[in-house]
C-alpha positions in Angstrom: 23.7 -6.4 2.1 22.5 -4.2 4.9 19.1 -5.0 6.2 17.7 -1.5 5.3 19.0 -1.7 1.8 17.6 -5.2 1.3 14.3 -4.2 2.7 14.0 -1.2 0.4 14.9 -3.4 -2.6 12.1 -5.8 -1.5 9.5 -3.1 -1.3 10.6 -1.7 -4.7 10.3 -5.1 -6.2 6.7 -5.4 -4.9 5.9 -1.9 -6.3 7.3 -2.9 -9.7 5.2 -6.0 -9.7 2.0 -4.1 -8.8 2.8 -1.5 -11.5 2.9 -4.4 -14.0 -0.1 -6.5 -12.8 -2.3 -4.0 -11.0 -4.3 -5.5 -8.1 -3.0 -8.8 -6.8 -3.7 -11.2 -3.9 -1.0 -11.5 -1.3 -0.1 -15.0 -2.6 0.3 -13.7 -6.2 2.3 -10.7 -5.1 4.6 -13.1 -3.2 4.9 -15.4 -6.2 5.4 -12.6 -8.8 7.9 -10.7 -6.7 10.0 -13.9 -6.2 9.8 -13.5 -2.4 9.9 -17.2 -1.9 13.6 -16.9 -2.8 14.3 -14.0 -0.5 16.9 -14.8 2.3 14.6 -14.3 5.3 11.5 -16.4 5.7 9.3 -13.5 7.0 10.9 -10.8 4.8 7.9 -10.6 2.4 5.3 -10.2 5.1 7.4 -7.7 7.1 8.2 -5.6 4.0 4.6 -5.7 2.8 3.2 -4.7 6.2 5.6 -1.8 6.4 4.9 -0.7 2.8 1.2 -0.6 3.6 1.8 1.3 6.8 4.0 3.8 4.9 1.3 4.2 2.2 3.5 2.8 -0.6 1.2 -0.1 -1.2 -2.6 -0.1 -0.6 -4.5 -3.0 1.0 -7.9 -3.6 -0.4 -10.0 -5.8 1.9 -8.5 -8.9 3.5 -6.2 -10.2 0.7 -5.8 -7.7 -2.2 -3.1 -5.2 -2.8 -2.5 -2.4 -5.3 -0.5 0.8 -5.6 -2.1 3.8 -4.0 -4.1 6.3 -6.0 -1.7 8.7 -7.7 1.2 6.3 -7.9 3.3 6.3 -11.0 2.0 3.3 -12.9 3.7 4.1 -16.2 7.3 3.4 -15.0 7.2 -0.4 -15.0 9.9 -2.2 -16.9 8.6 -3.0 -20.3 5.8 -0.5 -20.2 4.6 0.4 -23.7 2.1 3.4 -24.0 
């Protein structure tokens, strides 16, 4: 898998997790996204840092993350209105 494609898939996975759970710590986001099983050891931190820099994930304080205001929070898998 190309690095760019894998990276995009990793960011999308984190976005789906945040749609489902809302605000999470870095450790919980890593756990719930399954990043401990991603092929590169630093992939989670690199993808998260880049997603924050791009405005796709919002950092709250030192260790909390959520989707930015206005993000589509109703498209998570299993969402029931």
